[in-house]
All heavy atoms as an XYZ file, in Angstrom:
1004
protein
N     131.930     20.242     36.774
C     131.555     21.171     35.741
C     132.228     22.508     36.047
O     132.138     23.019     37.150
C     130.026     21.316     35.731
C     129.547     22.455     34.908
S     127.746     22.704     34.820
C     127.036     21.714     36.065
N     132.926     23.040     35.068
C     133.573     24.335     35.257
C     132.520     25.432     35.174
O     131.689     25.455     34.267
C     134.655     24.551     34.211
C     135.550     25.702     34.559
C     136.816     25.719     33.715
O     137.132     24.766     33.048
N     137.521     26.826     33.767
N     132.532     26.329     36.157
C     131.557     27.422     36.227
C     132.282     28.750     36.366
O     133.430     28.815     36.808
C     130.633     27.242     37.434
C     129.702     26.033     37.446
C     128.954     25.978     38.764
C     128.726     26.098     36.298
N     131.577     29.807     36.050
C     132.118     31.146     36.264
C     132.038     31.481     37.753
O     131.276     30.868     38.511
C     131.319     32.174     35.467
O     130.021     32.303     36.019
N     132.801     32.468     38.156
C     132.759     32.899     39.551
C     131.357     33.360     39.931
O     130.849     33.039     41.010
C     133.758     34.021     39.787
C     133.756     34.535     41.204
C     134.773     35.614     41.454
O     135.556     35.954     40.544
O     134.805     36.116     42.588
N     130.709     34.090     39.051
C     129.353     34.574     39.317
C     128.401     33.414     39.546
O     127.585     33.442     40.470
C     128.865     35.446     38.146
O     129.796     36.507     37.938
C     127.491     36.018     38.418
N     128.498     32.375     38.729
C     127.614     31.213     38.866
C     127.882     30.482     40.181
O     126.939     30.048     40.857
C     127.797     30.275     37.677
N     129.146     30.344     40.558
C     129.471     29.660     41.814
C     128.948     30.456     43.000
O     128.361     29.907     43.927
C     130.997     29.431     41.939
C     131.364     28.954     43.331
C     131.467     28.438     40.893
N     129.126     31.769     42.975
C     128.645     32.601     44.084
C     127.119     32.613     44.189
O     126.578     32.842     45.267
C     129.179     34.024     43.945
C     130.667     34.127     44.260
C     131.155     35.566     44.149
N     132.571     35.690     44.373
C     133.131     35.955     45.560
N     132.384     36.119     46.619
N     134.439     36.050     45.658
N     126.433     32.353     43.090
C     124.970     32.359     43.093
C     124.361     31.049     43.590
O     123.158     30.993     43.859
C     124.453     32.666     41.688
N     125.157     30.006     43.732
C     124.632     28.714     44.170
C     124.117     28.812     45.604
O     124.777     29.342     46.479
C     125.702     27.633     44.076
C     126.197     27.290     42.684
C     127.391     26.338     42.771
C     125.075     26.681     41.854
N     122.941     28.282     45.822
C     122.317     28.297     47.147
C     122.300     26.891     47.728
O     122.286     25.904     46.997
C     120.871     28.816     47.059
C     120.744     30.194     46.441
C     121.336     31.247     47.322
C     121.157     32.621     46.698
N     122.197     33.526     47.032
N     122.289     26.819     49.053
C     122.166     25.524     49.701
C     120.820     24.907     49.341
O     119.785     25.579     49.451
C     122.222     25.657     51.226
C     123.559     25.856     51.897
C     123.375     26.048     53.391
C     124.484     24.700     51.641
N     120.789     23.644     48.936
C     119.504     22.991     48.707
C     118.717     22.919     50.011
O     119.296     22.849     51.105
C     119.895     21.585     48.228
C     121.294     21.705     47.754
C     121.920     22.787     48.592
N     117.421     22.920     49.911
C     116.551     22.929     51.090
C     116.843     21.732     51.996
O     116.904     21.873     53.218
C     115.064     22.936     50.657
C     114.146     22.807     51.855
C     114.755     24.201     49.872
N     117.052     20.547     51.403
C     117.298     19.361     52.232
C     118.633     19.442     52.974
O     118.776     18.874     54.056
C     117.199     18.073     51.401
C     118.307     17.878     50.410
N     118.345     18.538     49.195
C     119.420     17.120     50.466
C     119.436     18.168     48.539
N     120.102     17.313     49.281
N     119.596     20.157     52.444
C     120.882     20.345     53.146
C     120.735     21.398     54.241
O     121.216     21.224     55.354
C     121.997     20.743     52.164
C     122.248     19.632     51.153
C     123.277     21.124     52.902
C     122.793     18.350     51.728
N     120.061     22.486     53.932
C     119.839     23.541     54.931
C     119.084     22.969     56.129
O     119.333     23.371     57.269
C     119.082     24.700     54.305
N     118.184     22.014     55.884
C     117.416     21.401     56.970
C     118.299     20.554     57.884
O     117.949     20.313     59.037
C     116.285     20.549     56.399
N     119.461     20.107     57.383
C     120.374     19.294     58.187
C     121.243     20.125     59.124
O     121.889     19.576     60.012
C     121.298     18.473     57.274
C     120.655     17.392     56.425
C     121.695     16.776     55.494
C     120.016     16.334     57.292
N     121.277     21.428     58.920
C     122.117     22.292     59.755
C     121.745     22.129     61.225
O     120.562     22.076     61.581
C     121.965     23.742     59.316
N     122.758     22.016     62.052
C     122.536     21.824     63.486
C     123.728     22.404     64.228
O     124.622     23.007     63.630
C     122.395     20.331     63.796
O     123.608     19.663     63.530
N     123.767     22.170     65.538
C     124.907     22.641     66.321
C     126.186     21.913     65.923
O     127.280     22.442     66.066
C     124.627     22.441     67.807
N     126.049     20.702     65.376
C     127.247     19.935     65.023
C     127.545     19.914     63.525
O     128.591     19.426     63.121
C     127.115     18.502     65.533
O     126.003     17.877     64.938
N     126.654     20.442     62.702
C     126.894     20.513     61.256
C     126.483     21.884     60.746
O     125.312     22.259     60.810
C     126.119     19.420     60.514
C     126.237     19.508     59.006
C     127.474     19.466     58.389
C     125.111     19.635     58.213
C     127.587     19.558     57.003
C     125.209     19.723     56.830
C     126.450     19.679     56.230
N     127.465     22.632     60.257
C     127.239     23.992     59.776
C     127.678     24.053     58.310
O     128.843     24.347     58.023
C     128.017     25.019     60.624
C     127.740     26.435     60.151
C     127.698     24.857     62.099
N     126.766     23.765     57.381
C     127.155     23.830     55.968
C     127.341     25.280     55.528
O     126.564     26.154     55.909
C     125.974     23.182     55.245
C     124.805     23.391     56.156
C     125.366     23.387     57.549
N     128.403     25.527     54.774
C     128.676     26.874     54.276
C     128.457     26.902     52.771
O     128.902     26.005     52.058
C     130.123     27.276     54.562
C     130.547     27.345     56.020
C     132.019     27.703     56.117
C     129.702     28.336     56.783
N     127.814     27.956     52.301
C     127.683     28.110     50.858
C     129.062     28.405     50.283
O     129.953     28.900     50.976
C     126.728     29.260     50.486
O     127.292     30.489     50.944
C     125.341     29.057     51.079
N     129.226     28.115     49.021
C     130.498     28.406     48.366
C     130.759     29.906     48.366
O     131.899     30.346     48.512
C     130.507     27.845     46.946
C     130.172     26.382     46.870
N     130.644     25.455     47.783
C     129.404     25.691     46.010
C     130.186     24.259     47.473
N     129.428     24.372     46.402
N     129.698     30.697     48.250
C     129.832     32.154     48.278
C     130.397     32.626     49.614
O     131.290     33.465     49.657
C     128.481     32.808     47.997
S     128.555     34.609     47.932
N     129.914     32.069     50.709
C     130.407     32.443     52.033
C     131.900     32.144     52.150
O     132.680     32.970     52.643
C     129.633     31.687     53.131
O     128.254     32.037     53.040
C     130.155     32.020     54.514
N     132.306     30.975     51.684
C     133.720     30.593     51.731
C     134.559     31.557     50.898
O     135.604     32.041     51.348
C     133.901     29.138     51.249
C     135.372     28.797     51.075
C     133.225     28.176     52.208
N     134.104     31.870     49.694
C     134.857     32.771     48.818
C     134.937     34.181     49.398
O     135.965     34.844     49.283
C     134.253     32.790     47.420
C     134.353     31.468     46.659
C     133.577     31.539     45.356
C     135.807     31.095     46.420
N     133.876     34.640     50.049
C     133.906     35.957     50.692
C     134.927     35.985     51.827
O     135.648     36.970     52.001
C     132.520     36.330     51.210
C     131.553     36.697     50.107
C     130.120     36.879     50.593
O     129.835     36.583     51.791
O     129.284     37.291     49.776
N     135.007     34.885     52.603
C     135.993     34.823     53.691
C     137.412     34.800     53.126
O     138.308     35.451     53.668
C     135.739     33.592     54.564
C     134.463     33.686     55.388
S     134.236     32.348     56.587
C     134.490     30.886     55.620
N     137.625     34.065     52.036
C     138.950     34.031     51.401
C     139.317     35.414     50.879
O     140.432     35.898     51.098
C     138.982     32.977     50.265
C     140.225     33.132     49.402
C     138.901     31.572     50.847
N     138.376     36.072     50.201
C     138.641     37.421     49.678
C     139.017     38.391     50.799
O     139.947     39.183     50.659
C     137.422     37.961     48.922
C     137.203     37.273     47.591
O     138.136     36.617     47.083
O     136.080     37.390     47.051
N     138.302     38.327     51.925
C     138.584     39.223     53.049
C     139.965     38.934     53.645
O     140.718     39.859     53.960
C     137.504     39.080     54.118
N     140.310     37.659     53.765
C     141.624     37.293     54.309
C     142.745     37.735     53.375
O     143.779     38.222     53.833
C     141.688     35.787     54.546
N     142.558     37.577     52.077
C     143.573     38.013     51.116
C     143.768     39.516     51.195
O     144.896     40.017     51.166
C     143.185     37.599     49.696
C     143.215     36.101     49.385
C     142.676     35.843     47.987
C     144.608     35.540     49.551
N     142.669     40.257     51.299
C     142.752     41.708     51.384
C     143.510     42.140     52.638
O     144.368     43.025     52.584
C     141.342     42.306     51.364
C     141.374     43.811     51.238
O     142.036     44.321     50.309
O     140.731     44.487     52.083
N     143.218     41.495     53.775
C     143.919     41.826     55.023
C     145.415     41.535     54.917
O     146.232     42.208     55.537
C     143.322     41.050     56.198
C     141.992     41.583     56.694
C     141.577     40.955     58.015
N     141.546     39.502     58.007
C     140.513     38.748     57.629
N     139.407     39.327     57.222
N     140.571     37.436     57.661
N     145.776     40.515     54.122
C     147.183     40.133     53.970
C     147.901     40.930     52.884
O     149.087     40.730     52.647
C     147.270     38.639     53.648
N     147.191     41.832     52.222
C     147.807     42.627     51.166
C     147.974     41.869     49.864
O     148.814     42.220     49.041
N     147.171     40.828     49.663
C     147.224     40.022     48.444
C     145.990     40.279     47.599
O     144.937     40.644     48.117
C     147.311     38.535     48.791
C     148.525     38.115     49.607
C     148.349     36.701     50.137
C     149.782     38.222     48.765
N     146.117     40.069     46.306
C     144.989     40.245     45.395
C     145.052     39.165     44.333
O     146.107     38.572     44.079
C     145.039     41.625     44.746
N     143.921     38.905     43.711
C     143.871     37.943     42.614
C     144.568     38.561     41.410
O     144.307     39.708     41.049
C     142.414     37.586     42.255
C     141.647     37.124     43.496
C     142.372     36.538     41.151
C     142.204     35.908     44.172
N     145.465     37.803     40.807
C     146.180     38.279     39.619
C     145.230     38.302     38.424
O     144.141     37.729     38.469
C     147.360     37.361     39.334
N     145.655     38.951     37.374
C     144.868     39.016     36.147
C     145.530     38.183     35.055
O     146.744     38.123     34.961
C     144.723     40.463     35.670
C     143.793     41.260     36.514
N     144.203     41.882     37.676
C     142.478     41.525     36.391
C     143.171     42.506     38.222
N     142.107     42.310     37.460
N     144.694     37.554     34.235
C     145.174     36.844     33.053
C     145.536     37.856     31.970
O     145.273     39.051     32.116
C     144.086     35.891     32.530
C     143.804     34.775     33.508
O     144.718     34.188     34.073
N     142.532     34.472     33.708
N     146.094     37.374     30.883
C     146.453     38.257     29.772
C     145.248     38.991     29.196
O     145.362     40.104     28.704
C     147.145     37.465     28.661
C     148.518     36.972     29.101
O     149.091     37.577     30.037
O     148.996     35.989     28.520
N     144.057     38.367     29.279
C     142.845     39.010     28.754
C     142.167     39.896     29.807
O     141.019     40.297     29.648
C     141.876     37.969     28.210
C     141.375     37.013     29.282
O     141.812     37.131     30.454
O     140.555     36.145     28.951
N     142.877     40.168     30.912
C     142.441     41.047     32.007
C     141.336     40.462     32.877
O     140.788     41.164     33.725
C     142.036     42.427     31.476
C     143.148     43.181     30.739
C     142.645     44.542     30.281
C     144.384     43.328     31.610
N     140.990     39.186     32.697
C     140.062     38.534     33.617
C     140.847     38.094     34.845
O     142.063     37.909     34.791
C     139.383     37.317     32.967
O     140.402     36.386     32.577
C     138.546     37.726     31.777
N     140.147     37.940     35.964
C     140.814     37.491     37.179
C     141.276     36.046     37.020
O     140.582     35.228     36.414
C     139.873     37.603     38.377
C     139.547     39.021     38.834
C     138.522     38.989     39.951
C     140.801     39.741     39.293
N     142.444     35.733     37.561
C     143.036     34.396     37.431
C     142.444     33.458     38.480
O     143.099     33.041     39.433
C     144.545     34.484     37.552
N     141.173     33.152     38.300
C     140.444     32.235     39.177
C     139.826     31.148     38.317
O     139.379     31.403     37.204
C     139.298     32.949     39.903
C     139.734     33.926     40.939
C     138.511     34.491     41.627
N     138.907     35.362     42.705
C     138.163     35.603     43.771
N     136.983     35.051     43.889
N     138.584     36.398     44.718
N     139.767     29.938     38.859
C     139.146     28.832     38.135
C     138.287     28.059     39.127
O     138.748     27.705     40.220
C     140.229     27.942     37.549
C     139.678     26.848     36.697
C     140.796     26.058     36.083
N     140.206     25.020     35.275
C     140.689     24.618     34.134
N     141.789     25.167     33.659
N     140.110     23.668     33.467
N     137.044     27.802     38.744
C     136.083     27.141     39.620
C     135.510     25.902     38.952
O     135.173     25.929     37.768
C     134.915     28.079     39.956
C     135.340     29.324     40.665
C     135.638     30.473     39.952
C     135.452     29.347     42.035
C     136.037     31.625     40.600
C     135.853     30.491     42.691
C     136.140     31.640     41.976
N     135.370     24.829     39.744
C     134.744     23.605     39.270
C     133.813     23.112     40.364
O     134.154     23.186     41.556
C     135.807     22.525     38.970
O     136.726     23.040     38.024
C     135.174     21.270     38.429
N     132.648     22.618     39.975
C     131.739     22.006     40.935
C     131.402     20.594     40.460
O     131.412     20.313     39.264
C     130.428     22.802     41.102
O     129.729     22.838     39.871
C     130.697     24.213     41.605
N     131.124     19.730     41.415
C     130.711     18.357     41.128
C     129.604     17.965     42.098
O     129.307     18.695     43.046
C     131.887     17.352     41.208
C     132.927     17.645     40.137
C     132.516     17.352     42.569
N     129.043     16.788     41.887
C     127.965     16.261     42.743
C     126.812     17.255     42.870
O     126.439     17.664     43.968
C     128.488     15.877     44.134
C     129.416     14.684     44.110
O     129.477     13.994     43.070
O     130.078     14.426     45.134
N     126.250     17.628     41.733
C     125.129     18.595     41.709
C     125.475     19.879     42.445
O     124.679     20.409     43.219
C     123.856     17.975     42.284
C     123.304     16.878     41.413
O     123.430     16.983     40.172
O     122.744     15.902     41.964
N     126.684     20.367     42.237
C     127.192     21.618     42.808
C     127.450     21.562     44.308
O     127.737     22.582     44.922
C     126.257     22.798     42.493
C     126.139     23.043     41.017
O     127.108     22.913     40.280
N     124.949     23.391     40.571
N     127.372     20.373     44.917
C     127.600     20.257     46.358
C     129.068     20.444     46.725
O     129.380     20.855     47.838
C     127.101     18.909     46.870
N     129.973     20.137     45.798
C     131.403     20.302     46.051
C     131.953     21.359     45.105
O     131.649     21.343     43.922
C     132.154     18.994     45.807
C     131.775     17.876     46.740
C     132.577     16.632     46.380
C     132.137     15.442     47.176
N     132.878     14.230     46.778
N     132.759     22.246     45.648
C     133.366     23.309     44.852
C     134.875     23.257     45.049
O     135.368     23.098     46.167
C     132.841     24.670     45.306
C     133.329     25.861     44.503
S     134.782     26.763     45.124
C     134.446     27.080     46.821
N     135.589     23.353     43.938
C     137.044     23.394     43.943
C     137.462     24.665     43.215
O     136.903     24.979     42.161
C     137.636     22.177     43.226
C     137.185     20.870     43.834
C     136.044     20.222     43.372
C     137.905     20.285     44.868
C     135.635     19.026     43.924
C     137.507     19.089     45.421
C     136.365     18.463     44.947
O     135.954     17.273     45.501
N     138.449     25.363     43.751
C     138.888     26.607     43.123
C     140.395     26.764     43.256
O     140.989     26.318     44.243
C     138.200     27.804     43.771
N     140.985     27.372     42.252
C     142.381     27.798     42.330
C     142.437     29.264     41.936
O     141.649     29.721     41.102
C     143.309     26.977     41.403
O     142.825     27.064     40.073
C     143.397     25.541     41.860
N     143.353     29.978     42.568
C     143.493     31.409     42.312
C     144.966     31.766     42.297
O     145.694     31.415     43.212
C     142.790     32.208     43.404
C     141.344     31.864     43.586
S     140.708     32.523     45.122
C     139.328     31.434     45.392
N     145.381     32.438     41.255
C     146.748     32.943     41.173
C     146.758     34.319     41.817
O     145.873     35.139     41.560
C     147.198     33.001     39.714
C     148.682     33.127     39.535
C     149.117     32.842     38.104
N     148.237     33.356     37.073
C     148.270     34.596     36.586
N     149.151     35.452     37.042
N     147.441     34.968     35.634
N     147.742     34.576     42.664
C     147.769     35.811     43.446
C     148.909     36.717     43.039
O     149.895     36.294     42.450
C     147.919     35.472     44.938
C     146.888     34.533     45.547
C     147.238     34.247     46.993
C     145.490     35.100     45.427
N     148.757     37.961     43.418
C     149.825     38.946     43.298
C     149.860     39.711     44.626
O     148.865     39.756     45.342
C     149.582     39.902     42.112
O     150.697     40.769     41.983
C     148.319     40.723     42.277
N     150.997     40.265     44.953
C     151.055     41.052     46.186
C     151.637     42.427     45.896
O     152.270     42.643     44.876
C     151.836     40.318     47.285
C     153.291     40.161     46.977
O     154.010     41.143     46.893
N     153.743     38.926     46.807
N     151.405     43.335     46.824
C     151.790     44.731     46.610
C     153.303     44.933     46.698
O     153.842     45.870     46.123
C     151.084     45.601     47.640
C     149.592     45.592     47.466
C     148.881     46.396     48.539
N     147.459     46.110     48.464
C     146.701     45.869     49.507
N     147.199     45.888     50.724
N     145.418     45.609     49.356
N     154.005     44.059     47.399
C     155.448     44.229     47.591
C     156.222     43.769     46.365
O     157.105     44.463     45.883
C     155.909     43.462     48.846
C     155.228     44.042     50.071
C     157.424     43.506     48.981
C     155.389     43.219     51.320
N     155.892     42.577     45.854
C     156.609     42.026     44.697
C     155.605     41.375     43.754
O     155.289     40.198     43.895
C     157.654     41.002     45.146
C     158.467     40.454     43.991
O     158.287     40.919     42.842
O     159.287     39.560     44.232
N     155.078     42.120     42.786
C     154.065     41.584     41.876
C     154.533     40.386     41.050
O     153.728     39.648     40.525
C     153.734     42.762     40.960
C     154.183     43.972     41.692
C     155.337     43.535     42.541
N     155.850     40.164     40.966
C     156.340     39.033     40.179
C     156.399     37.731     40.984
O     156.685     36.677     40.423
C     157.716     39.354     39.618
O     158.652     39.466     40.675
N     156.144     37.788     42.289
C     156.188     36.581     43.122
C     155.075     35.623     42.721
O     153.942     36.027     42.486
C     156.050     36.959     44.592
N     155.409     34.351     42.627
C     154.432     33.328     42.235
C     153.736     32.790     43.482
O     154.339     32.071     44.274
C     155.122     32.205     41.483
N     152.491     33.159     43.658
C     151.701     32.706     44.788
C     150.375     32.165     44.272
O     149.820     32.686     43.310
C     151.429     33.851     45.759
C     152.639     34.531     46.375
C     152.196     35.778     47.133
C     153.351     33.584     47.314
N     149.862     31.118     44.932
C     148.565     30.554     44.565
C     147.816     30.168     45.827
O     148.415     29.960     46.883
C     148.723     29.309     43.696
C     149.174     29.573     42.285
S     149.129     28.066     41.293
C     147.354     27.918     41.019
N     146.507     30.061     45.684
C     145.666     29.559     46.756
C     144.675     28.580     46.136
O     144.236     28.770     45.003
C     144.962     30.706     47.511
C     144.266     30.190     48.761
C     143.983     31.441     46.627
C     143.833     31.296     49.709
N     144.356     27.536     46.861
C     143.361     26.566     46.428
C     142.310     26.425     47.508
O     142.613     26.540     48.703
N     141.070     26.187     47.095
C     139.962     26.070     48.036
C     139.112     24.864     47.645
O     138.837     24.654     46.458
C     139.074     27.339     48.027
C     137.920     27.200     49.000
C     139.886     28.577     48.313
N     138.712     24.084     48.635
C     137.774     22.982     48.419
C     136.703     23.071     49.499
O     137.017     23.215     50.682
C     138.486     21.636     48.482
N     135.452     23.024     49.089
C     134.342     23.130     50.031
C     133.242     22.167     49.603
O     133.066     21.899     48.421
C     133.782     24.566     50.045
C     132.671     24.746     51.065
O     132.819     24.399     52.224
N     131.540     25.277     50.628
N     132.517     21.651     50.576
C     131.329     20.860     50.255
C     130.252     21.180     51.284
O     130.556     21.542     52.413
C     131.627     19.357     50.271
O     131.721     18.876     51.589
N     129.028     21.030     50.863
C     127.945     21.234     51.822
C     127.168     19.942     52.054
O     126.127     19.937     52.686
C     127.019     22.367     51.399
C     126.345     22.240     50.060
C     125.686     21.158     49.555
C     126.228     23.248     49.067
N     125.180     21.423     48.324
C     125.485     22.718     47.989
C     126.662     24.559     48.980
C     125.183     23.442     46.850
C     126.352     25.273     47.838
C     125.627     24.721     46.794
N     127.689     18.809     51.564
C     126.974     17.538     51.712
C     127.698     16.548     52.626
O     127.504     15.343     52.506
C     126.722     16.912     50.343
C     127.997     16.560     49.612
O     129.094     16.790     50.088
N     127.841     15.995     48.434
N     128.530     17.021     53.520
C     129.231     16.219     54.518
C     130.243     15.242     53.926
O     130.633     14.283     54.568
C     128.240     15.423     55.384
C     127.315     16.255     56.238
C     126.501     15.362     57.142
C     125.613     16.156     58.052
N     124.879     15.314     58.991
N     130.696     15.461     52.710
C     131.636     14.527     52.098
C     133.091     14.939     52.261
O     133.973     14.109     52.078
C     131.339     14.350     50.598
O     131.385     15.624     49.956
C     129.973     13.711     50.384
N     133.360     16.189     52.590
C     134.745     16.612     52.829
C     134.762     17.887     53.653
O     133.799     18.646     53.690
C     135.509     16.810     51.520
C     135.055     17.956     50.683
S     136.075     18.091     49.205
C     135.335     19.537     48.478
N     135.876     18.098     54.305
C     136.083     19.307     55.099
C     136.393     20.482     54.185
O     136.843     20.304     53.053
C     137.264     19.108     56.052
O     137.015     18.052     56.931
N     136.205     21.669     54.716
C     136.657     22.868     54.032
C     138.183     22.850     54.074
O     138.777     22.629     55.124
C     136.130     24.111     54.756
C     136.712     25.457     54.353
C     136.390     25.766     52.891
C     136.189     26.555     55.252
N     138.828     23.025     52.924
C     140.286     23.043     52.859
C     140.745     24.271     52.085
O     140.157     24.615     51.062
C     140.828     21.790     52.180
C     140.652     20.550     53.024
C     141.133     19.325     52.315
N     140.163     19.030     51.258
C     140.359     18.143     50.308
N     141.477     17.473     50.239
N     139.435     17.914     49.392
N     141.812     24.875     52.584
C     142.444     25.992     51.911
C     143.939     25.703     51.894
O     144.531     25.390     52.927
C     142.159     27.330     52.627
C     140.648     27.591     52.641
C     142.905     28.476     51.964
C     140.217     28.778     53.449
N     144.521     25.782     50.706
C     145.951     25.536     50.557
C     146.607     26.714     49.874
O     145.982     27.396     49.061
N     147.862     26.961     50.212
C     148.552     28.079     49.590
C     150.030     27.765     49.441
O     150.576     26.905     50.119
C     148.345     29.376     50.377
C     148.576     29.244     51.855
C     149.820     29.483     52.395
C     147.545     28.867     52.697
C     150.033     29.361     53.755
C     147.755     28.733     54.066
C     148.996     28.983     54.593
N     150.650     28.456     48.516
C     152.067     28.277     48.250
C     152.407     28.755     46.861
O     151.618     29.432     46.204
N     153.591     28.376     46.398
C     154.001     28.805     45.061
C     153.312     27.989     43.974
O     153.143     28.466     42.859
C     155.517     28.716     44.917
O     155.958     27.396     45.151
N     152.926     26.767     44.294
C     152.174     25.917     43.365
C     151.091     25.192     44.138
O     151.350     24.651     45.214
C     153.082     24.893     42.681
C     154.096     25.509     41.784
N     153.770     26.081     40.579
C     155.431     25.668     41.925
C     154.859     26.553     40.014
N     155.887     26.329     40.818
N     149.896     25.177     43.598
C     148.763     24.523     44.232
C     148.085     23.645     43.189
O     147.932     24.050     42.032
C     147.754     25.564     44.783
C     146.501     24.896     45.299
C     148.405     26.393     45.877
N     147.701     22.447     43.608
C     146.984     21.531     42.718
C     145.717     21.083     43.426
O     145.768     20.544     44.532
C     147.864     20.316     42.387
C     147.194     19.307     41.506
C     147.075     19.541     40.146
C     146.677     18.135     42.036
C     146.461     18.608     39.322
C     146.064     17.204     41.217
C     145.955     17.438     39.860
N     144.577     21.339     42.809
C     143.280     20.971     43.357
C     142.539     20.196     42.281
O     142.411     20.666     41.156
C     142.463     22.228     43.757
C     141.112     21.841     44.303
C     143.229     23.064     44.764
N     142.061     19.007     42.626
C     141.401     18.160     41.637
C     140.081     17.632     42.196
O     139.964     17.406     43.405
C     142.320     17.002     41.259
S     141.691     15.986     39.913
N     139.127     17.409     41.314
C     137.818     16.933     41.743
C     137.838     15.498     42.254
O     136.866     15.050     42.836
C     136.792     17.046     40.597
O     137.258     16.278     39.487
C     136.574     18.483     40.200
N     138.938     14.776     42.061
C     139.011     13.414     42.599
C     139.504     13.405     44.046
O     139.693     12.349     44.628
C     139.899     12.525     41.723
C     141.358     12.894     41.791
O     141.762     13.780     42.528
N     142.173     12.208     41.010
N     139.713     14.569     44.621
C     140.115     14.683     46.017
C     141.559     15.054     46.235
O     141.958     15.334     47.369
N     142.371     15.038     45.187
C     143.778     15.438     45.330
C     143.847     16.923     45.666
O     143.182     17.742     45.045
C     144.551     15.171     44.047
S     144.780     13.434     43.705
N     144.636     17.245     46.645
C     144.781     18.633     47.072
C     146.207     18.795     47.577
O     146.556     18.291     48.636
C     143.778     18.940     48.189
C     143.567     20.401     48.445
C     142.404     21.029     48.021
C     144.510     21.165     49.113
C     142.193     22.375     48.254
C     144.313     22.505     49.358
C     143.148     23.110     48.922
N     147.039     19.446     46.790
C     148.434     19.631     47.147
C     148.779     21.110     47.176
O     148.431     21.853     46.273
C     149.359     18.930     46.145
C     149.171     17.441     46.109
C     148.482     16.853     45.069
C     149.678     16.644     47.114
C     148.299     15.481     45.034
C     149.503     15.271     47.084
C     148.816     14.692     46.043
N     149.468     21.500     48.239
C     149.966     22.866     48.384
C     151.091     22.816     49.417
O     151.239     21.817     50.127
C     148.863     23.814     48.832
N     151.849     23.874     49.502
C     152.925     23.907     50.489
C     152.365     23.903     51.902
O     152.961     23.354     52.816
C     153.819     25.108     50.231
C     154.610     24.916     48.946
C     155.344     26.156     48.495
O     155.770     26.954     49.346
O     155.486     26.320     47.282
N     151.206     24.502     52.084
C     150.527     24.498     53.381
C     149.036     24.317     53.129
O     148.447     25.040     52.325
C     150.788     25.815     54.123
C     150.137     25.908     55.471
C     150.750     24.944     56.452
C     150.152     25.132     57.831
N     150.615     24.144     58.772
N     148.428     23.332     53.779
C     146.998     23.083     53.643
C     146.377     23.129     55.034
O     146.880     22.518     55.978
C     146.708     21.711     52.997
C     145.204     21.454     52.930
C     147.329     21.628     51.612
N     145.299     23.882     55.155
C     144.556     23.987     56.401
C     143.162     23.460     56.138
O     142.522     23.841     55.148
C     144.484     25.460     56.877
C     143.690     25.570     58.159
C     145.875     26.039     57.030
N     142.671     22.579     57.004
C     141.338     22.022     56.831
C     140.507     22.195     58.082
O     141.040     22.307     59.190
N     139.221     22.225     57.889
C     138.307     22.401     59.027
C     136.982     21.740     58.706
O     136.404     21.987     57.655
C     138.109     23.894     59.286
C     137.135     24.252     60.380
C     137.717     23.863     61.744
N     137.063     24.515     62.841
C     135.870     24.172     63.330
N     135.184     23.199     62.789
N     135.377     24.813     64.364
N     136.498     20.856     59.597
C     135.176     20.256     59.415
C     134.109     21.333     59.536
O     134.302     22.357     60.191
C     134.929     19.165     60.450
C     135.753     17.927     60.229
C     135.374     16.862     61.240
C     136.174     15.607     60.993
N     135.782     14.545     61.944
N     132.978     21.074     58.939
C     131.850     22.008     58.992
C     131.076     21.815     60.280
O     129.962     21.318     60.302
C     130.925     21.777     57.783
C     131.529     22.177     56.483
N     132.409     21.371     55.800
C     131.385     23.300     55.756
C     132.771     21.972     54.683
N     132.172     23.147     54.628
N     131.713     22.196     61.386
C     131.088     22.051     62.690
C     130.985     23.410     63.375
O     131.401     24.426     62.832
C     131.898     21.083     63.584
O     133.221     21.572     63.700
C     131.908     19.672     63.003
N     130.462     23.398     64.581
C     130.308     24.621     65.356
C     131.610     25.419     65.377
O     132.678     24.854     65.452
C     129.913     24.274     66.801
O     128.789     23.410     66.767
C     129.561     25.521     67.597
N     131.520     26.705     65.265
C     132.645     27.649     65.323
C     133.474     27.695     64.041
O     134.533     28.303     64.018
C     133.558     27.359     66.521
C     132.858     27.371     67.873
S     132.232     28.994     68.338
C     133.733     29.820     68.755
N     133.014     27.086     62.955
C     133.802     27.124     61.718
C     133.986     28.555     61.229
O     135.059     28.920     60.769
C     133.187     26.237     60.619
C     134.154     26.150     59.406
C     131.802     26.721     60.207
C     133.771     25.139     58.371
N     132.970     29.385     61.357
C     133.092     30.772     60.895
C     134.065     31.566     61.767
O     134.796     32.421     61.261
C     131.715     31.446     60.864
C     130.759     30.886     59.808
C     129.378     31.486     59.961
C     131.292     31.149     58.413
N     134.098     31.289     63.051
C     135.017     31.999     63.943
C     136.456     31.529     63.732
O     137.386     32.306     63.831
C     134.606     31.805     65.413
C     133.329     32.509     65.771
C     132.056     31.792     65.293
O     132.103     30.714     64.735
N     130.932     32.423     65.528
N     136.643     30.243     63.464
C     137.985     29.704     63.263
C     138.543     30.193     61.945
O     139.708     30.361     61.764
C     137.976     28.179     63.282
C     137.747     27.637     64.694
O     137.759     28.415     65.656
O     137.550     26.416     64.803
């Protein structure tokens, strides 16, 4: 289901998932993941591009009762605003997939699990995920 950024950031971990959190399983809310991505983009001098209607060029989809979130974001940078850059994010809090972030000139993220980018980094939801 396609959702607005505000709706995705407002999603909370279900009580039964939060109860599963342990030293070996650290579920992250979609909001936490998006905040980390925003902070990393800011440190790198990148920003979310704007669409023609001046909305941010972000697209969010959730599936499995909002347990999985997929996002794509078109970026701009301060050095060359015409450069084509994108980032894709996939997160789940139900142990069905690792957190993945992909970036490059073209990114494809699909709810069926397809995730293509020039560089993809993944990390299981285990101890030290926030530090890594």
